[in-house]
C-alpha positions as CSV (number, residue, x, y, z in Angstrom):
1,X,0.0,-0.1,-0.1
2,X,2.7,2.4,0.6
3,X,4.3,1.5,-2.4
4,X,1.1,2.2,-4.1
5,X,0.8,5.6,-2.4
6,X,4.0,6.7,-4.1
7,X,5.0,8.8,-1.1
8,X,7.4,11.8,-1.3
9,X,9.4,13.8,1.1
10,X,7.1,16.5,2.5
11,X,3.9,14.8,1.8
12,X,0.6,15.0,4.1
13,X,-0.7,11.8,4.5
14,X,-4.1,10.8,5.9
15,X,-4.4,7.2,7.1
16,X,-8.1,6.6,7.2
17,X,-8.8,3.7,9.8
18,X,-5.3,3.8,11.1
19,X,-5.9,1.1,13.8
20,X,-2.5,0.7,15.8
21,X,-0.9,2.9,13.2
22,X,0.9,0.2,11.2
23,X,0.5,2.0,7.8
24,X,0.6,5.7,9.2
25,X,3.9,5.1,11.1
26,X,5.2,3.4,7.9
27,X,4.1,6.6,5.9
28,X,5.8,8.7,8.3
29,X,9.1,7.2,7.6
30,X,8.7,7.8,4.1
31,X,7.7,11.4,3.8
32,X,10.6,12.5,5.8
33,X,11.0,15.4,8.6
34,X,9.3,17.7,6.5
35,X,6.3,15.4,5.8
36,X,3.0,15.0,8.3
37,X,0.8,12.0,8.8
38,X,-2.9,12.4,10.0
39,X,-4.0,9.4,12.1
40,X,-7.8,9.2,11.8
41,X,-10.1,6.3,13.4
42,X,-13.8,5.6,14.5
43,X,-12.3,4.4,17.7
44,X,-10.9,7.1,20.1
45,X,-9.1,4.4,21.9
46,X,-7.0,3.3,18.7
47,X,-6.2,7.0,17.9
48,X,-4.8,7.4,21.6
49,X,-2.7,4.3,21.2
50,X,-1.4,6.1,18.1
51,X,-0.7,9.3,19.9
52,X,1.0,7.2,22.5
53,X,3.4,5.4,20.0
54,X,4.0,8.6,18.6
55,X,5.3,10.2,21.7
56,X,7.6,7.2,22.4
57,X,8.9,7.7,18.9
58,X,9.2,11.4,19.4
59,X,7.4,12.2,16.4
60,X,4.2,13.7,17.9
61,X,5.1,17.0,16.3
62,X,4.7,15.7,12.8
63,X,1.4,13.7,13.4
64,X,-2.3,14.9,13.9
65,X,-4.9,12.7,15.8
66,X,-8.4,12.8,14.8
67,X,-11.7,10.6,15.3
68,X,-13.7,10.5,12.2
69,X,-15.2,7.7,9.9
70,X,-14.1,7.2,6.4
71,X,-17.5,8.5,5.3
72,X,-17.3,11.8,7.3
73,X,-13.9,13.1,7.4
74,X,-15.3,16.6,9.1
75,X,-12.1,17.2,10.8
76,X,-10.1,17.3,7.5
77,X,-10.1,20.5,5.2
78,X,-10.7,20.6,1.6
79,X,-7.9,19.9,-0.5
80,X,-5.3,19.7,2.4
81,X,-3.7,16.3,1.8
82,X,-1.5,14.8,-0.7
83,X,-2.3,11.1,0.1
84,X,-4.9,9.3,1.6
85,X,-4.6,5.4,2.8
86,X,-7.1,3.0,4.2
87,X,-6.6,-0.7,4.8
88,X,-9.4,-3.4,5.4
89,X,-11.6,-0.2,6.4
90,X,-14.2,0.0,3.6
91,X,-15.6,-3.6,4.5
92,X,-17.2,-1.7,7.7
93,X,-18.5,1.2,5.8
94,X,-22.1,1.0,4.4
95,X,-21.7,4.3,2.7
96,X,-18.8,3.4,0.4
97,X,-19.7,5.8,-2.3
98,X,-19.5,8.7,0.3
99,X,-16.3,7.5,1.6
100,X,-14.8,7.9,-2.0
101,X,-16.5,11.4,-1.9
102,X,-14.6,12.2,1.1
103,X,-11.2,10.8,0.0
104,X,-11.6,12.9,-3.2
105,X,-12.8,16.1,-1.3
106,X,-9.8,16.1,1.0
107,X,-7.2,15.5,-1.4
108,X,-4.9,18.2,-3.3
109,X,-5.1,18.1,-7.2
110,X,-3.1,15.3,-8.4
111,X,-3.5,13.8,-4.8
112,X,-3.3,10.1,-4.5
113,X,-5.5,7.1,-2.8
114,X,-3.9,3.9,-2.0
115,X,-6.5,1.5,-0.7
116,X,-6.4,-2.3,0.2
117,X,-9.5,-4.2,0.7
118,X,-10.3,-8.1,1.1
119,X,-12.7,-9.3,-1.4
120,X,-15.2,-11.6,0.7
121,X,-17.2,-12.5,-2.3
122,X,-14.3,-14.6,-3.6
123,X,-14.7,-16.8,-0.7
124,X,-18.5,-16.6,0.3
125,X,-21.1,-18.0,0.0
126,X,-19.4,-21.4,-0.1
127,X,-21.3,-24.2,-1.8
128,X,-23.2,-26.4,0.4
129,X,-21.1,-29.2,1.9
130,X,-18.0,-26.7,2.1
131,X,-17.5,-25.0,5.6
132,X,-14.7,-22.4,6.0
133,X,-12.8,-24.3,3.0
134,X,-13.3,-27.9,4.7
135,X,-15.4,-30.5,3.3
136,X,-18.4,-31.3,5.5
137,X,-20.7,-33.1,3.0
138,X,-20.8,-36.4,5.3
139,X,-22.6,-34.0,8.0
140,X,-24.1,-31.5,6.0
141,X,-27.6,-31.4,7.5
142,X,-25.8,-30.4,10.8
143,X,-23.7,-27.6,8.9
144,X,-26.9,-26.5,7.6
145,X,-28.2,-25.9,10.7
146,X,-25.0,-24.0,11.7
147,X,-25.2,-21.9,8.5
148,X,-28.9,-21.0,9.3
149,X,-27.7,-19.6,12.8
150,X,-24.9,-17.4,11.0
151,X,-27.5,-16.3,8.3
152,X,-30.0,-15.2,10.8
153,X,-27.8,-13.7,13.6
154,X,-24.6,-12.7,11.5
155,X,-25.4,-12.0,7.8
156,X,-27.4,-8.7,8.8
157,X,-24.3,-7.1,10.5
158,X,-21.9,-7.8,7.9
159,X,-23.4,-6.8,4.9
160,X,-20.9,-4.0,4.1
161,X,-18.4,-6.8,4.2
162,X,-20.0,-8.5,1.3
163,X,-21.6,-6.1,-1.0
164,X,-18.5,-5.4,-3.1
165,X,-15.9,-6.8,-5.2
166,X,-13.1,-5.6,-7.1
167,X,-14.8,-4.3,-9.8
168,X,-17.0,-2.3,-7.6
169,X,-14.0,-0.5,-6.0
170,X,-12.7,0.5,-9.6
171,X,-16.4,1.7,-10.5
172,X,-16.6,3.7,-7.2
173,X,-13.2,5.6,-8.0
174,X,-14.3,6.3,-11.2
175,X,-17.8,7.6,-10.4
176,X,-16.2,9.9,-7.9
177,X,-13.8,11.4,-10.4
178,X,-10.3,9.7,-9.7
179,X,-8.2,9.1,-12.7
180,X,-5.2,6.7,-13.3
181,X,-7.0,4.1,-11.5
182,X,-4.9,0.7,-11.1
183,X,-6.1,-2.2,-9.3
184,X,-4.2,-5.4,-8.3
185,X,-6.2,-8.3,-7.0
186,X,-4.2,-11.3,-5.4
187,X,-6.4,-14.4,-5.1
188,X,-5.4,-17.8,-3.4
189,X,-6.6,-21.0,-3.2
190,X,-4.8,-23.3,-0.9
191,X,-4.7,-25.7,2.0
192,X,-5.0,-23.7,5.3
193,X,-2.7,-24.1,8.0
194,X,-3.2,-26.8,10.4
195,X,-4.7,-25.3,13.5
196,X,-5.4,-26.2,17.1
197,X,-9.0,-27.2,17.6
198,X,-9.5,-25.1,20.5
199,X,-8.2,-22.0,19.3
200,X,-10.2,-22.6,16.0
201,X,-13.6,-22.9,17.5
202,X,-12.8,-19.8,20.0
203,X,-12.1,-17.6,16.8
204,X,-14.3,-15.4,14.7
205,X,-14.4,-14.6,11.0
206,X,-14.6,-11.1,11.9
207,X,-15.1,-8.6,14.9
208,X,-18.8,-8.5,14.5
209,X,-19.4,-12.6,14.2
210,X,-19.8,-14.7,17.0
211,X,-17.1,-17.5,17.5
212,X,-17.7,-20.7,16.1
213,X,-18.1,-22.3,19.7
214,X,-20.9,-19.8,20.4
215,X,-22.5,-20.6,17.1
216,X,-22.3,-24.4,17.8
217,X,-24.1,-24.1,21.4
218,X,-26.5,-21.9,20.0
219,X,-27.5,-23.8,16.9
220,X,-26.8,-27.6,17.3
221,X,-27.7,-30.2,19.8
222,X,-25.0,-31.9,22.1
223,X,-25.0,-34.8,19.9
224,X,-24.7,-32.6,16.8
225,X,-22.0,-30.9,18.3
226,X,-20.2,-34.0,19.1
227,X,-20.4,-35.3,15.5
228,X,-19.4,-31.8,14.0
229,X,-16.3,-32.1,16.1
230,X,-15.6,-35.7,15.1
231,X,-15.7,-35.0,11.3
232,X,-14.2,-31.4,11.4
233,X,-11.5,-31.3,14.1
234,X,-9.1,-33.6,12.2
235,X,-9.5,-31.8,8.9
236,X,-8.6,-28.5,10.8
237,X,-5.7,-30.0,12.6
238,X,-4.2,-31.7,9.7
239,X,-4.9,-28.5,7.4
240,X,-6.8,-30.7,4.9
241,X,-9.2,-28.6,2.9
242,X,-8.9,-25.7,0.3
243,X,-9.6,-22.1,1.4
244,X,-10.2,-19.0,-0.9
245,X,-8.7,-15.5,-0.1
246,X,-8.7,-12.6,-2.4
247,X,-7.4,-9.0,-1.5
248,X,-7.5,-5.8,-3.7
249,X,-5.0,-2.9,-4.1
250,X,-6.3,-0.1,-5.7
251,X,-4.6,3.3,-6.4
252,X,-5.9,6.3,-8.1
253,X,-5.3,10.0,-8.4
254,X,-7.3,13.3,-8.2
255,X,-7.2,15.2,-11.3
256,X,-5.4,18.3,-11.6
257,X,-8.3,21.0,-11.5
């Protein structure tokens, strides 16, 4: 993402959805002593964590910290930044068109965006008989009950994660007015890494979802949970499956007015 941003010494960078600052502090190294980074996130706690890191690194005078959402960057002035970056943020934004409009607004003419987003449509929905990349056809009726629980409890919460693909990102950038648009899609279908079962069932696909263990308890009988575990656990612990992952990197430029 930082390579795609084509950062130059003295640039002002806006890192949208800064999280713990991975992208922002990486950008700060590249823009040099005369450059600045604005750390923005909807989480005040994460923004404060970035502030604390900046203080430890003695670079706080080259940073600004704001609590804004990607689709409402009200604390950033028009045409005031050279580069806007965001990574795995638009998947949580319902108004993606508004986010692109905000990126466009805050960028100076010839300013650049560098965006990285997972493309969940590449992985989901899975065909019946597959669950998280594993073959579950022998227990497909049990998995149907589990999937029904996720459809009822989870899907409405994660619509923003599923309502776009790489073509939509290109279209959004183009409709907003960006030019020099480029997108790279990295797609992989490969065996998963072997995992310890307890860790597997106590994990969730995203922060808005229940853990697999919680979903099993809510949707399956004790006997069904035993059969589900007996079938799936050896596959998980041996890494026997085929998982699909895709990630898109998009760069674009605001035209010279």
